[in-house]
C-alpha positions, 0 to 999 in steps of 0.5 A: 445584705443577705439578700443581695449576697444571694442575688449575686450568687444566683447570677454567677450560676452556670447557664445551662447549655440547649440541647443539639438536635440529632440529625437522622439521616435519610433512609437509603434508595436500596430500602426506598420504595419510590424506584423512578426506574419504572418511570423512566426506563422501564422494565428493559435493562438494554435501553441504554444501547444505541440503535443498530446502524444500519436500520434492520429494515434498511436496504443496506441489511437486505443486500447480504452479499455487498459488491465491492466497486471494481477497479477499471483496467488500464485499456477502460480508463477514459483517455487523456484530451488530445493536444490543442491543434488550433494553432495549426489549423488553416482557414478553409481547410477542415481539421484532420481526424487521427485515431490516436488522440496522443499523437501531436497534429501535424503542421506547424508547432501548437505554440505559433503565433496566430495569422492575425498577428503575423501580419506587418503592421502598416507604417506609422506616419510621422508628424511632420513639424516645422521650425517656427519663426521666433515669437509664434510658439503655442504661448505666443499665440495664446497671448495674441488671443489675450490681447485683444487684436482682431483676429475674425475680420468680420464684424459679426458671426455669418452665415457662409455657404460652400460656394462662399468658402471657396472664395477665401483660400489665399494666404492672406485671407484662408477661411476653413470649415470644421465641424460645421463652424467656419474660422479665419485661419489668416492670423493662426498660419505662422503660428501652425505646428506643421507649417502654413502649407499643410494649414493651406490644405484645407483653406476654403473648404471644410477641413474636418476629416483632415483634422481627425485624422491627423490630430483629433485630440487637440480641442480646436474650439478653445484653440480657434475661438478667437477666429470664429466668423460663422456657421456653415449653411447650404447653398440657397 
């Protein structure tokens, strides 16, 4: 029992607190002998100052008395450009030279219209259209081509010479050539918007030039594809 009490008392004794080590401050830079000023800055105390500008041996330094740019007077300044006088010039006449560049050119105003635009344009030729008979409009002609009606009047395509073409110049037998292709215009005469009389001008001959001067935008090959009867060849 005594041994138990003795052991219990030994456990309740305060534990010993370990000693905290003391921190020794490092030596100050003033007392240190390892000063890096000798390796970085050197012995000169003026190394941190900026360099001189301009350089001491530059051309700007050699010029002891720099000159200030001189201001030009009114008489030495560049004169203004002359007035544009191209509109007043006439073909074949030399342009007059004037000592005073500020004076306006003589003659017409500088804003005059160029001579190329003062000419009166030629009158436009009005398209002459006639009143077609009922049932002879563009849609009627398109339906006639699709109906299967024989618009050629020939069995097969032929080689047609100019002398042979001249024989077909009547209203009931009108042939015409356009760009080397020969068409039978007999069925198309009453459908022509310009009238039968205008279309008969090319009956029996080549109408390429007249067609190009009146309505070259028309697709002739599509409009008269059902009337194609042959191609132009030279006379033997």
